[in-house]
Structures are given as C-alpha cells and as structure tokens.
LUMNUPA-261847 format. One record per residue (C-alpha): residue in three letters; residue number from 0; x, y, z. Coordinates in Angstrom, 3 decimals, m for minus. Each point is the difference from the previous one (the first is absolute). Last residue first. Layout:
! LUMNUPA-261847
<numar = ALA, lumtor = NUM, u = X, v = Y, w = Z>
...
! end
This chain:
! LUMNUPA-261847
<numar = ARG, lumtor = 331, u = 17.003, v = 14.355, w = 10.847>
<numar = HIS, lumtor = 330, u = m3.220, v = m1.163, w = 1.879>
<numar = SER, lumtor = 329, u = 0.065, v = m3.748, w = 0.717>
<numar = LEU, lumtor = 328, u = m3.027, v = m2.140, w = m1.485>
<numar = THR, lumtor = 327, u = m1.611, v = m3.437, w = 1.206>
<numar = ALA, lumtor = 326, u = m2.814, v = m1.141, w = m2.318>
<numar = VAL, lumtor = 325, u = m2.690, v = m2.221, w = 0.810>
<numar = ILE, lumtor = 324, u = m2.555, v = m1.848, w = m2.201>
<numar = PRO, lumtor = 323, u = m3.242, v = m1.392, w = 1.149>
<numar = ARG, lumtor = 322, u = m1.487, v = m2.733, w = m2.182>
<numar = HIS, lumtor = 321, u = m3.036, v = 0.409, w = m1.860>
<numar = ASP, lumtor = 320, u = m3.341, v = m2.123, w = m0.292>
<numar = SER, lumtor = 319, u = m0.697, v = 1.058, w = 3.414>
<numar = GLY, lumtor = 318, u = m1.665, v = m2.188, w = 2.527>
<numar = ALA, lumtor = 317, u = 2.755, v = m0.392, w = 2.641>
<numar = ASP, lumtor = 316, u = 1.090, v = m3.481, w = m1.258>
<numar = ASP, lumtor = 315, u = 2.810, v = 1.351, w = m2.055>
<numar = PHE, lumtor = 314, u = 1.201, v = 2.180, w = 2.723>
<numar = ASP, lumtor = 313, u = 3.244, v = m1.901, w = 0.841>
<numar = THR, lumtor = 312, u = 1.085, v = 0.372, w = m3.666>
<numar = ARG, lumtor = 311, u = 1.706, v = 3.601, w = 0.639>
<numar = VAL, lumtor = 310, u = 1.168, v = 1.397, w = m3.121>
<numar = GLU, lumtor = 309, u = 3.399, v = 1.716, w = 1.186>
<numar = PHE, lumtor = 308, u = 2.283, v = 2.697, w = m1.057>
<numar = SER, lumtor = 307, u = 3.407, v = 1.303, w = 1.523>
<numar = ARG, lumtor = 306, u = 2.414, v = 2.828, w = 0.707>
<numar = VAL, lumtor = 305, u = m1.451, v = 2.252, w = m2.747>
<numar = ASP, lumtor = 304, u = 1.820, v = 3.232, w = m0.457>
<numar = TRP, lumtor = 303, u = m2.226, v = 3.246, w = 0.172>
<numar = ALA, lumtor = 302, u = 0.667, v = 3.318, w = m0.875>
<numar = SER, lumtor = 301, u = m0.158, v = m0.748, w = m3.651>
<numar = GLY, lumtor = 300, u = m3.910, v = m0.616, w = 0.034>
<numar = VAL, lumtor = 299, u = m1.259, v = m3.370, w = 1.044>
<numar = LEU, lumtor = 298, u = m2.676, v = m2.579, w = m1.616>
<numar = VAL, lumtor = 297, u = m1.586, v = m2.503, w = 2.287>
<numar = HIS, lumtor = 296, u = m1.939, v = m2.499, w = m2.191>
<numar = ASP, lumtor = 295, u = m2.664, v = m2.236, w = m0.165>
<numar = ILE, lumtor = 294, u = m0.526, v = m1.958, w = m3.783>
<numar = PRO, lumtor = 293, u = 2.476, v = m2.938, w = 0.449>
<numar = ALA, lumtor = 292, u = m2.212, v = m2.723, w = m1.571>
<numar = ALA, lumtor = 291, u = m0.408, v = m3.282, w = 1.409>
<numar = PHE, lumtor = 290, u = 2.304, v = m3.032, w = m1.305>
<numar = GLY, lumtor = 289, u = 3.298, v = 0.433, w = 2.305>
<numar = THR, lumtor = 288, u = m2.237, v = 1.228, w = 2.822>
<numar = PRO, lumtor = 287, u = m2.063, v = m3.344, w = 0.020>
<numar = LEU, lumtor = 286, u = m3.511, v = 0.604, w = m1.318>
<numar = ARG, lumtor = 285, u = m3.023, v = 0.006, w = 2.108>
<numar = VAL, lumtor = 284, u = 1.178, v = 3.454, w = 1.426>
<numar = PRO, lumtor = 283, u = m0.875, v = 1.690, w = m3.269>
<numar = TRP, lumtor = 282, u = 1.767, v = 2.166, w = m0.276>
<numar = THR, lumtor = 281, u = 3.302, v = 1.167, w = 1.694>
<numar = GLY, lumtor = 280, u = 2.542, v = m1.839, w = m2.029>
<numar = LEU, lumtor = 279, u = 3.691, v = m0.003, w = 0.593>
<numar = ALA, lumtor = 278, u = 2.137, v = 0.843, w = m2.793>
<numar = ALA, lumtor = 277, u = 0.950, v = 3.545, w = 0.962>
<numar = ALA, lumtor = 276, u = 1.942, v = m1.236, w = 2.982>
<numar = GLY, lumtor = 275, u = 3.538, v = 1.221, w = m0.745>
<numar = ALA, lumtor = 274, u = m0.099, v = 2.779, w = 2.540>
<numar = GLU, lumtor = 273, u = 0.023, v = 2.653, w = m2.833>
<numar = ALA, lumtor = 272, u = m2.717, v = m1.581, w = m2.012>
<numar = ALA, lumtor = 271, u = m2.141, v = m0.643, w = 3.076>
<numar = ALA, lumtor = 270, u = 0.187, v = 4.070, w = 1.052>
<numar = ASP, lumtor = 269, u = m0.730, v = 0.925, w = m3.663>
<numar = ARG, lumtor = 268, u = 1.801, v = 3.386, w = m0.686>
<numar = CYS, lumtor = 267, u = m1.536, v = 3.365, w = m0.394>
<numar = GLY, lumtor = 266, u = 0.347, v = 3.257, w = m2.357>
<numar = GLY, lumtor = 265, u = m3.001, v = m1.031, w = m2.210>
<numar = VAL, lumtor = 264, u = m0.011, v = m3.827, w = 0.297>
<numar = THR, lumtor = 263, u = 2.807, v = m2.464, w = 0.065>
<numar = ALA, lumtor = 262, u = 2.804, v = 2.670, w = 0.278>
<numar = GLU, lumtor = 261, u = 3.154, v = m0.495, w = m2.427>
<numar = GLY, lumtor = 260, u = m0.816, v = 2.895, w = m2.115>
<numar = ASP, lumtor = 259, u = m3.394, v = 1.443, w = 0.785>
<numar = GLY, lumtor = 258, u = m2.454, v = m2.953, w = 0.499>
<numar = LEU, lumtor = 257, u = m3.132, v = m1.014, w = m2.065>
<numar = GLY, lumtor = 256, u = 1.668, v = m2.059, w = m2.515>
<numar = ALA, lumtor = 255, u = m0.413, v = m3.345, w = 1.814>
<numar = LEU, lumtor = 254, u = m3.308, v = 0.214, w = 2.461>
<numar = HIS, lumtor = 253, u = m1.472, v = m2.974, w = m1.525>
<numar = ASP, lumtor = 252, u = 3.018, v = m2.127, w = 0.061>
<numar = LEU, lumtor = 251, u = 0.873, v = 0.903, w = 3.541>
<numar = THR, lumtor = 250, u = m3.637, v = m1.078, w = 0.757>
<numar = SER, lumtor = 249, u = m3.061, v = 1.732, w = 0.372>
<numar = ASN, lumtor = 248, u = m3.338, v = m0.119, w = 2.015>
<numar = LEU, lumtor = 247, u = 1.629, v = 2.771, w = 1.949>
<numar = ASP, lumtor = 246, u = m1.259, v = m1.261, w = 3.270>
<numar = GLY, lumtor = 245, u = 1.614, v = 2.415, w = 2.168>
<numar = ALA, lumtor = 244, u = 3.049, v = 2.361, w = 1.192>
<numar = LEU, lumtor = 243, u = 1.452, v = 3.020, w = m0.972>
<numar = ILE, lumtor = 242, u = 2.967, v = 1.624, w = 1.876>
<numar = VAL, lumtor = 241, u = 0.990, v = 3.307, w = m0.967>
<numar = GLN, lumtor = 240, u = 3.044, v = 1.847, w = 1.522>
<numar = ALA, lumtor = 239, u = 2.017, v = 0.776, w = m3.382>
<numar = GLY, lumtor = 238, u = m2.641, v = 1.377, w = m1.747>
<numar = SER, lumtor = 237, u = m2.287, v = m1.222, w = m2.826>
<numar = CYS, lumtor = 236, u = m1.903, v = m3.362, w = 0.206>
<numar = ARG, lumtor = 235, u = m3.517, v = 1.572, w = m0.269>
<numar = MET, lumtor = 234, u = 0.365, v = 0.267, w = m3.789>
<numar = ALA, lumtor = 233, u = 0.593, v = m3.543, w = m0.465>
<numar = VAL, lumtor = 232, u = m2.408, v = m1.030, w = 2.286>
<numar = TRP, lumtor = 231, u = m2.369, v = 1.962, w = m2.007>
<numar = ASP, lumtor = 230, u = 1.384, v = m1.492, w = m3.173>
<numar = MET, lumtor = 229, u = m0.706, v = m3.507, w = 1.503>
<numar = GLY, lumtor = 228, u = m3.680, v = 0.979, w = 0.625>
<numar = ASP, lumtor = 227, u = m0.284, v = 1.462, w = m3.544>
<numar = THR, lumtor = 226, u = 1.361, v = m3.790, w = m1.338>
<numar = TRP, lumtor = 225, u = m2.903, v = m1.616, w = 2.031>
<numar = ASP, lumtor = 224, u = m2.627, v = 2.664, w = m0.942>
<numar = ARG, lumtor = 223, u = 1.000, v = m0.965, w = m3.829>
<numar = MET, lumtor = 222, u = m0.226, v = m3.546, w = 0.933>
<numar = ILE, lumtor = 221, u = m3.420, v = 0.102, w = 1.168>
<numar = LEU, lumtor = 220, u = m2.163, v = m2.330, w = m2.039>
<numar = PRO, lumtor = 219, u = 2.746, v = m2.914, w = m0.076>
<numar = LEU, lumtor = 218, u = 1.053, v = 0.080, w = 3.460>
<numar = PRO, lumtor = 217, u = 3.332, v = 1.501, w = 0.865>
<numar = PRO, lumtor = 216, u = m0.812, v = 0.844, w = 3.731>
<numar = LEU, lumtor = 215, u = m0.686, v = 3.418, w = 1.373>
<numar = PRO, lumtor = 214, u = 2.553, v = 2.061, w = 1.942>
<numar = HIS, lumtor = 213, u = 0.331, v = m0.089, w = 3.524>
<numar = ALA, lumtor = 212, u = 2.480, v = 2.255, w = 1.561>
<numar = ALA, lumtor = 211, u = 0.782, v = 1.525, w = 3.333>
<numar = VAL, lumtor = 210, u = 2.677, v = 2.486, w = m0.412>
<numar = ILE, lumtor = 209, u = 2.033, v = 1.459, w = 2.822>
<numar = THR, lumtor = 208, u = 2.046, v = 3.109, w = m0.299>
<numar = PRO, lumtor = 207, u = 2.807, v = m0.510, w = 2.403>
<numar = GLY, lumtor = 206, u = 0.763, v = 1.882, w = 3.228>
<numar = ASP, lumtor = 205, u = 0.065, v = 3.590, w = 1.091>
<numar = GLY, lumtor = 204, u = m2.566, v = 2.355, w = m1.825>
<numar = ASN, lumtor = 203, u = m1.884, v = 0.944, w = 3.305>
<numar = VAL, lumtor = 202, u = m3.046, v = m1.456, w = m1.499>
<numar = PRO, lumtor = 201, u = 1.763, v = m3.012, w = m1.376>
<numar = ARG, lumtor = 200, u = m1.329, v = m0.959, w = m3.403>
<numar = TYR, lumtor = 199, u = m2.421, v = m2.634, w = m1.120>
<numar = VAL, lumtor = 198, u = m0.757, v = m0.926, w = m3.339>
<numar = GLY, lumtor = 197, u = m3.233, v = m2.079, w = m0.628>
<numar = SER, lumtor = 196, u = m1.361, v = m2.977, w = m2.193>
<numar = PRO, lumtor = 195, u = m3.384, v = m0.646, w = m0.551>
<numar = VAL, lumtor = 194, u = m1.672, v = m2.494, w = m2.572>
<numar = GLY, lumtor = 193, u = m1.436, v = 0.928, w = m3.550>
<numar = PRO, lumtor = 192, u = 2.973, v = 1.977, w = m1.214>
<numar = THR, lumtor = 191, u = 2.945, v = 0.463, w = 2.271>
<numar = SER, lumtor = 190, u = m0.385, v = 3.059, w = 2.241>
<numar = GLY, lumtor = 189, u = 0.711, v = 3.843, w = 0.238>
<numar = ALA, lumtor = 188, u = 2.804, v = 1.794, w = 1.071>
<numar = THR, lumtor = 187, u = m1.734, v = 3.256, w = 0.872>
<numar = GLU, lumtor = 186, u = m1.580, v = m1.523, w = 3.044>
<numar = ASP, lumtor = 185, u = 3.231, v = m0.611, w = 1.933>
<numar = LEU, lumtor = 184, u = m1.247, v = m1.943, w = 2.572>
<numar = ALA, lumtor = 183, u = 1.373, v = 0.958, w = 3.526>
<numar = TYR, lumtor = 182, u = 2.640, v = m1.214, w = 2.392>
<numar = PRO, lumtor = 181, u = 0.717, v = 0.509, w = 3.460>
<numar = GLY, lumtor = 180, u = 3.311, v = m1.037, w = 1.787>
<numar = MET, lumtor = 179, u = 2.333, v = m3.249, w = m0.697>
<numar = SER, lumtor = 178, u = m0.047, v = m1.059, w = 3.441>
<numar = GLU, lumtor = 177, u = m3.806, v = m0.394, w = m0.351>
<numar = ALA, lumtor = 176, u = 0.662, v = m3.264, w = m2.269>
<numar = ILE, lumtor = 175, u = m1.937, v = 0.373, w = m3.474>
<numar = LEU, lumtor = 174, u = m2.671, v = m2.024, w = m1.077>
<numar = LEU, lumtor = 173, u = m1.657, v = 0.329, w = m3.581>
<numar = SER, lumtor = 172, u = m3.195, v = m1.132, w = m1.334>
<numar = THR, lumtor = 171, u = m1.455, v = m0.220, w = m3.340>
<numar = PRO, lumtor = 170, u = m3.760, v = m0.323, w = m0.614>
<numar = VAL, lumtor = 169, u = m1.825, v = m2.496, w = m2.087>
<numar = PRO, lumtor = 168, u = m3.068, v = 1.604, w = m1.621>
<numar = ASP, lumtor = 167, u = 0.812, v = m0.469, w = m3.676>
<numar = ASP, lumtor = 166, u = m0.305, v = 3.434, w = m1.844>
<numar = GLY, lumtor = 165, u = m3.032, v = 1.924, w = m0.476>
<numar = PRO, lumtor = 164, u = 0.449, v = 2.595, w = 2.512>
<numar = ASP, lumtor = 163, u = 3.697, v = 0.053, w = 1.232>
<numar = ALA, lumtor = 162, u = 1.354, v = m2.783, w = 2.320>
<numar = GLN, lumtor = 161, u = 0.565, v = 0.841, w = 3.090>
<numar = ARG, lumtor = 160, u = 3.709, v = 0.469, w = 1.362>
<numar = THR, lumtor = 159, u = 0.330, v = m1.098, w = 3.527>
<numar = ALA, lumtor = 158, u = 2.517, v = 1.289, w = 2.870>
<numar = ALA, lumtor = 157, u = 1.143, v = m1.653, w = 3.027>
<numar = THR, lumtor = 156, u = 2.311, v = 1.042, w = 2.892>
<numar = MET, lumtor = 155, u = 2.462, v = m2.395, w = 1.819>
<numar = GLY, lumtor = 154, u = 1.046, v = m0.490, w = 3.662>
<numar = ILE, lumtor = 153, u = 1.228, v = m3.255, w = 1.156>
<numar = GLY, lumtor = 152, u = m0.433, v = m0.343, w = 3.741>
<numar = ASP, lumtor = 151, u = m1.549, v = m3.691, w = m0.655>
<numar = GLY, lumtor = 150, u = m3.714, v = 1.586, w = 0.841>
<numar = ALA, lumtor = 149, u = 0.726, v = 2.595, w = m2.323>
<numar = LEU, lumtor = 148, u = 0.930, v = m2.712, w = m2.730>
<numar = LEU, lumtor = 147, u = m3.473, v = m1.358, w = 0.303>
<numar = SER, lumtor = 146, u = m1.686, v = 3.626, w = m0.199>
<numar = VAL, lumtor = 145, u = 1.971, v = 0.682, w = m3.280>
<numar = VAL, lumtor = 144, u = m0.935, v = m3.092, w = m1.579>
<numar = SER, lumtor = 143, u = m3.559, v = 0.504, w = 0.845>
<numar = ALA, lumtor = 142, u = 0.094, v = 3.713, w = m1.534>
<numar = ALA, lumtor = 141, u = 1.265, v = m1.712, w = m3.116>
<numar = ALA, lumtor = 140, u = m2.759, v = m2.526, w = m0.233>
<numar = VAL, lumtor = 139, u = m2.701, v = 3.070, w = 0.455>
<numar = GLU, lumtor = 138, u = 1.950, v = 2.225, w = m2.579>
<numar = ASN, lumtor = 137, u = m0.352, v = m2.717, w = m2.718>
<numar = THR, lumtor = 136, u = 2.757, v = m2.634, w = m1.167>
<numar = GLU, lumtor = 135, u = 0.077, v = m0.668, w = m3.985>
<numar = PRO, lumtor = 134, u = 3.794, v = 1.206, w = m0.128>
<numar = LEU, lumtor = 133, u = 1.684, v = 0.143, w = 3.475>
<numar = VAL, lumtor = 132, u = 3.384, v = 2.002, w = m0.099>
<numar = VAL, lumtor = 131, u = 1.874, v = m0.608, w = 3.422>
<numar = VAL, lumtor = 130, u = 2.833, v = 2.223, w = 1.033>
<numar = GLU, lumtor = 129, u = 1.496, v = m0.486, w = 3.329>
<numar = ALA, lumtor = 128, u = 0.298, v = m3.648, w = m0.366>
<numar = GLY, lumtor = 127, u = 1.677, v = m1.831, w = 3.011>
<numar = THR, lumtor = 126, u = m0.171, v = m3.319, w = m1.884>
<numar = VAL, lumtor = 125, u = m1.957, v = m2.314, w = 2.551>
<numar = ARG, lumtor = 124, u = m2.028, v = 2.854, w = 1.509>
<numar = VAL, lumtor = 123, u = m1.131, v = 1.735, w = m3.180>
<numar = LEU, lumtor = 122, u = m0.697, v = m3.190, w = m1.574>
<numar = ARG, lumtor = 121, u = m2.133, v = m1.417, w = 3.129>
<numar = ALA, lumtor = 120, u = m1.765, v = 3.444, w = m0.206>
<numar = ILE, lumtor = 119, u = m1.246, v = m0.717, w = m3.627>
<numar = SER, lumtor = 118, u = m1.040, v = m3.782, w = 1.013>
<numar = GLN, lumtor = 117, u = m1.857, v = 1.525, w = 2.884>
<numar = PRO, lumtor = 116, u = m1.818, v = 2.716, w = m2.134>
<numar = SER, lumtor = 115, u = m1.134, v = m3.141, w = m2.179>
<numar = ALA, lumtor = 114, u = 1.228, v = m0.847, w = m3.355>
<numar = ALA, lumtor = 113, u = m3.487, v = m0.555, w = m2.042>
<numar = GLY, lumtor = 112, u = m0.017, v = 3.980, w = m0.112>
<numar = GLY, lumtor = 111, u = m0.622, v = 0.400, w = m3.632>
<numar = TYR, lumtor = 110, u = 2.837, v = m1.996, w = m0.884>
<numar = THR, lumtor = 109, u = 2.498, v = 0.718, w = 2.614>
<numar = ASN, lumtor = 108, u = 2.732, v = 1.598, w = m2.500>
<numar = TRP, lumtor = 107, u = 2.812, v = 0.098, w = 2.252>
<numar = SER, lumtor = 106, u = 2.838, v = 2.312, w = 0.117>
<numar = ALA, lumtor = 105, u = 2.786, v = 0.577, w = 2.434>
<numar = VAL, lumtor = 104, u = 2.847, v = 2.735, w = 0.586>
<numar = VAL, lumtor = 103, u = 2.624, v = m0.362, w = 2.560>
<numar = LEU, lumtor = 102, u = 2.345, v = 3.052, w = 0.604>
<numar = ASP, lumtor = 101, u = 3.346, v = 0.470, w = 1.219>
<numar = GLY, lumtor = 100, u = 1.625, v = m3.226, w = m0.733>
<numar = GLU, lumtor = 99, u = 0.433, v = m3.665, w = 1.577>
<numar = THR, lumtor = 98, u = 0.326, v = m2.966, w = m2.131>
<numar = ALA, lumtor = 97, u = m2.591, v = m2.474, w = m1.712>
<numar = SER, lumtor = 96, u = 1.581, v = m3.289, w = m1.180>
<numar = ALA, lumtor = 95, u = 0.246, v = m0.684, w = m3.953>
<numar = GLY, lumtor = 94, u = m2.240, v = 0.173, w = m2.943>
<numar = PHE, lumtor = 93, u = m0.947, v = m2.002, w = m2.890>
<numar = GLY, lumtor = 92, u = 2.098, v = 1.625, w = m2.702>
<numar = ARG, lumtor = 91, u = m0.456, v = 2.409, w = m3.083>
<numar = SER, lumtor = 90, u = 2.687, v = m1.981, w = m2.003>
<numar = LEU, lumtor = 89, u = m1.645, v = m3.221, w = 0.971>
<numar = LEU, lumtor = 88, u = m3.409, v = 0.931, w = m1.205>
<numar = VAL, lumtor = 87, u = 1.274, v = 1.373, w = m3.228>
<numar = ALA, lumtor = 86, u = 2.128, v = m3.279, w = m0.623>
<numar = GLY, lumtor = 85, u = m3.140, v = m2.063, w = 0.711>
<numar = ASN, lumtor = 84, u = m1.695, v = 2.066, w = m2.863>
<numar = GLY, lumtor = 83, u = 2.700, v = m0.781, w = m2.237>
<numar = LEU, lumtor = 82, u = 0.379, v = m3.648, w = 0.937>
<numar = SER, lumtor = 81, u = m3.489, v = m0.790, w = m0.798>
<numar = ALA, lumtor = 80, u = 0.071, v = 2.289, w = m3.197>
<numar = ALA, lumtor = 79, u = 3.051, v = m1.794, w = m1.203>
<numar = ALA, lumtor = 78, u = m1.536, v = m3.461, w = 0.638>
<numar = LEU, lumtor = 77, u = m3.037, v = 0.971, w = m1.967>
<numar = VAL, lumtor = 76, u = 2.386, v = 1.429, w = m2.935>
<numar = ILE, lumtor = 75, u = 1.821, v = m3.495, w = m0.095>
<numar = ALA, lumtor = 74, u = m3.056, v = m2.191, w = 0.393>
<numar = LEU, lumtor = 73, u = m1.541, v = 1.679, w = m2.557>
<numar = ALA, lumtor = 72, u = 2.585, v = m0.105, w = m2.286>
<numar = ALA, lumtor = 71, u = 0.004, v = m3.847, w = 0.427>
<numar = ALA, lumtor = 70, u = m3.617, v = m0.287, w = m0.521>
<numar = VAL, lumtor = 69, u = m0.078, v = 1.697, w = m3.272>
<numar = SER, lumtor = 68, u = 2.689, v = m1.413, w = m2.397>
<numar = TRP, lumtor = 67, u = 1.101, v = m2.743, w = 2.333>
<numar = ARG, lumtor = 66, u = m3.461, v = m1.844, w = m0.275>
<numar = ARG, lumtor = 65, u = 1.877, v = m3.443, w = 0.676>
<numar = ARG, lumtor = 64, u = m3.395, v = m1.210, w = 1.749>
<numar = LEU, lumtor = 63, u = 1.763, v = m1.304, w = 3.184>
<numar = VAL, lumtor = 62, u = 2.834, v = 2.267, w = m0.021>
<numar = ALA, lumtor = 61, u = m2.035, v = 3.137, w = m0.999>
<numar = PHE, lumtor = 60, u = m2.869, v = m0.545, w = 2.215>
<numar = ILE, lumtor = 59, u = 2.126, v = m0.655, w = 3.249>
<numar = GLY, lumtor = 58, u = 1.867, v = 3.298, w = m0.958>
<numar = ALA, lumtor = 57, u = m3.492, v = 1.765, w = m0.424>
<numar = ALA, lumtor = 56, u = m1.220, v = m1.419, w = 3.463>
<numar = VAL, lumtor = 55, u = 3.052, v = 1.117, w = 1.728>
<numar = ALA, lumtor = 54, u = m0.023, v = 3.289, w = m1.523>
<numar = LEU, lumtor = 53, u = m3.652, v = 0.389, w = 1.273>
<numar = VAL, lumtor = 52, u = 0.730, v = m0.810, w = 3.248>
<numar = ALA, lumtor = 51, u = 2.764, v = 2.422, w = 0.127>
<numar = PHE, lumtor = 50, u = m2.131, v = 2.891, w = m1.483>
<numar = ALA, lumtor = 49, u = m2.649, v = m0.736, w = 2.971>
<numar = LEU, lumtor = 48, u = 2.640, v = 0.121, w = 2.698>
<numar = ALA, lumtor = 47, u = 1.464, v = 3.141, w = m1.546>
<numar = LEU, lumtor = 46, u = m3.262, v = 1.511, w = m0.465>
<numar = LEU, lumtor = 45, u = m1.124, v = m0.895, w = 3.728>
<numar = GLY, lumtor = 44, u = 3.133, v = 1.674, w = 1.365>
<numar = ARG, lumtor = 43, u = m0.397, v = 2.936, w = m2.330>
<numar = PHE, lumtor = 42, u = m3.679, v = 1.032, w = 1.330>
<numar = PRO, lumtor = 41, u = m0.044, v = 3.390, w = m0.560>
<numar = ILE, lumtor = 40, u = 0.564, v = m0.240, w = m3.617>
<numar = LEU, lumtor = 39, u = m3.214, v = m1.563, w = m0.638>
<numar = GLN, lumtor = 38, u = m2.497, v = 3.008, w = 0.577>
<numar = ALA, lumtor = 37, u = 1.996, v = 2.517, w = m1.514>
<numar = ILE, lumtor = 36, u = 0.707, v = m2.341, w = m2.909>
<numar = GLY, lumtor = 35, u = m3.464, v = m0.403, w = m0.921>
<numar = LEU, lumtor = 34, u = m1.006, v = 3.678, w = m0.373>
<numar = MET, lumtor = 33, u = 3.295, v = 1.897, w = m0.646>
<numar = ARG, lumtor = 32, u = 1.841, v = 1.707, w = 2.884>
<numar = GLN, lumtor = 31, u = 3.452, v = m2.025, w = m0.408>
<numar = ALA, lumtor = 30, u = m0.015, v = 0.434, w = m3.684>
<numar = GLY, lumtor = 29, u = 2.647, v = 2.666, w = m0.335>
<numar = ILE, lumtor = 28, u = 1.983, v = m1.955, w = m2.519>
<numar = LEU, lumtor = 27, u = 2.737, v = m1.061, w = 2.310>
<numar = GLN, lumtor = 26, u = m2.086, v = 0.473, w = 3.036>
<numar = PRO, lumtor = 25, u = m1.688, v = m3.176, w = m1.027>
<numar = TRP, lumtor = 24, u = 2.897, v = m1.935, w = 1.479>
<numar = VAL, lumtor = 23, u = m1.005, v = m3.665, w = 0.699>
<numar = ALA, lumtor = 22, u = m3.095, v = m0.523, w = m1.756>
<numar = LEU, lumtor = 21, u = 0.954, v = 2.304, w = m2.779>
<numar = VAL, lumtor = 20, u = 3.511, v = m1.656, w = m0.578>
<numar = ALA, lumtor = 19, u = m1.811, v = m3.280, w = m0.195>
<numar = VAL, lumtor = 18, u = m2.365, v = 1.045, w = m2.736>
<numar = ALA, lumtor = 17, u = 3.040, v = 1.308, w = m1.748>
<numar = ALA, lumtor = 16, u = 1.667, v = m3.106, w = 0.286>
<numar = GLY, lumtor = 15, u = m3.048, v = m2.149, w = m0.924>
<numar = ILE, lumtor = 14, u = m0.288, v = 2.028, w = m3.322>
<numar = VAL, lumtor = 13, u = 3.576, v = m0.599, w = m0.745>
<numar = LEU, lumtor = 12, u = 0.098, v = m3.544, w = 0.832>
<numar = THR, lumtor = 11, u = m2.893, v = m0.959, w = m1.468>
<numar = ALA, lumtor = 10, u = 0.919, v = 1.645, w = m3.304>
<numar = LEU, lumtor = 9, u = 3.480, v = m2.000, w = 0.206>
<numar = PHE, lumtor = 8, u = m1.664, v = m3.474, w = 0.870>
<numar = ALA, lumtor = 7, u = m2.556, v = 0.652, w = m2.801>
<numar = THR, lumtor = 6, u = 2.929, v = 0.959, w = m2.313>
<numar = ARG, lumtor = 5, u = 1.934, v = m3.020, w = 0.893>
<numar = ARG, lumtor = 4, u = m2.936, v = m2.231, w = m0.280>
<numar = ALA, lumtor = 3, u = m0.660, v = 1.035, w = m3.591>
<numar = THR, lumtor = 2, u = 3.614, v = m0.309, w = m1.066>
<numar = SER, lumtor = 1, u = 0.120, v = m3.410, w = 1.337>
<numar = MET, lumtor = 0, u = 1.884, v = m1.225, w = 3.163>
! end
C-alpha cells in the first residue's frame, strides 16, 4: 500500500470510528438529545441492520475494486457500528415471562382514541392491571372502560388531565383500581409542555404517587419543549413511593444523564431495564419489537422492586400505533 493510500486508510478509519462511536453511544459526548441523533438513536435495531448492509457493500467494493485505502476502512467502521448497536440491544435485553407481584401497572398510548374502550378493557382483564396510564385517551373513553370493567366485577375509577389552553388538545387519562382508594390530581405539580401530564396522590396519604406522563416527541421545531418535558419527568420522579408511566417519547439513551446516582430518571429506575426487556420496541406497531423504538416506560421509586416487564404484541391490531406495556411490581 502506498503512503497516500495508507494515509487515506488511517484518516478514514479515525473519522469513521468517531462517527461510529457517535452512532452507538452518543451519551459519551452528551449528544443523545441533539437534533438528528435524537431521531435516529431510538431505532438501534434498524441502525444495526443498515450498518451491516453498508459494511458488506463496502467490503465487496474493496475486494472487487482493490480500493483498500477507503473502502476497507469504511467496511471496518461500519461493521463496528453494527456490532456496537447490536451489543447495546443485547445488553438491554428482550424480556422474560411475567411473574406475580403486588401491583400491576400498564400504559398504552391509544393514538387519539383509535384503540377502543373494549380493547383497553381487554388489556386490563388479561393483565390484571390496577394502574393504567392512557395517553391520548379522553374522559368519555375512560368512563366507557370503567363501565365495561364494572360489568365484569372489576372496580376502577377514572381521571382525565385535559390540555392547557393553547396546547395540543389530546388528553391523558388514568385508571386506578378502587381497592387502592381515592386519588386526586395535584394541581401544583404542573404538566409537561404542549400535552397534558398529571401527578395523582392518594387522598388518605396511603399508597403510591402515580404520575401519568406524556411529553412531546422530539420533532425538529419543538426540541426545547421535548427536553423540558423530560426535565419535568425527572422532577416528578422524586420520592420512594412514586410510580411514573406513559409515553415518554424518549428511550434510555435520551434519558441518560437525568438520573440521580444510579437511578435512570430523577430518583426512579426504569422497569424495562430492571427486568432485562429494555430492547423491546413499542412504537410503531408496524415494526417488529426488535426494530421499533422503546419509548413507552414505567419508572419506579426505591420502594418498588420490578418483577417483570412486558411489551404486549397481542394488541397490534387494536388500532393504536403504540404497543401496551405492563410492569409487575413488588413493594419493598
């Protein structure tokens, strides 16, 4: 190899390695919430596949054209980026069987009510969920679910957080088992910018604080509102008894740096990560779980142990673009 080709090979290798690191672990330089990276990193499975295809193409080109200086270096760094993203997914895990616990928490973004009350009621029946966070579900649908469940002898109460004036008119509803006692919205806790989230506390002071969360997505024109939403989630995740659930429009990568100590966000741990199921994607349902974005979460305070976490694929035909998630918790 000539000196010029060797120089080109090394330069491509160094620059490509830097790009590969950015594509695998943007947290290293705090780039996980930057425009462009924030939109790509949720789809690690697709990124791993794309990098693998490009690596093979670059390798074939290098062999056929003998362009070792650039093509071979590209093949190396692309393969490294593919393997790196695959390794992250494997480390986060693809889940295990559900187990029993003290409390079952579910969340499902119903896509503006595209998933029917009958489908939501079926989710509660088959999972035994006692807390159900329902972004993009209005009070009429929530009341219908309560009525359907009452016919089966399942008592639940419903609450709906409406959007603030000028925000996206998409409400967030919450169902809580009657056995947990009455809950009330804490008006002083505020909401995420643009779409409604709410903090609900037990009226008698006995029980977990429930946070129904739905921050805005990381669209180019509202990136600041998106990050402010994550900051709100982090502030609400304080206290041992807190349970926060919803469509956070963020993956573990986006949330990196928002936790206190070893916590994921604020003082909370991510249930999917605790259960070894954080690689399972929830949106959109048209992609397999290995390629979809894991943006729906259940976060828990230190008073709770995570027994299991599921992404339910048996509701993919229910009308929503999100899959429901179900976490089983035990009280410490």
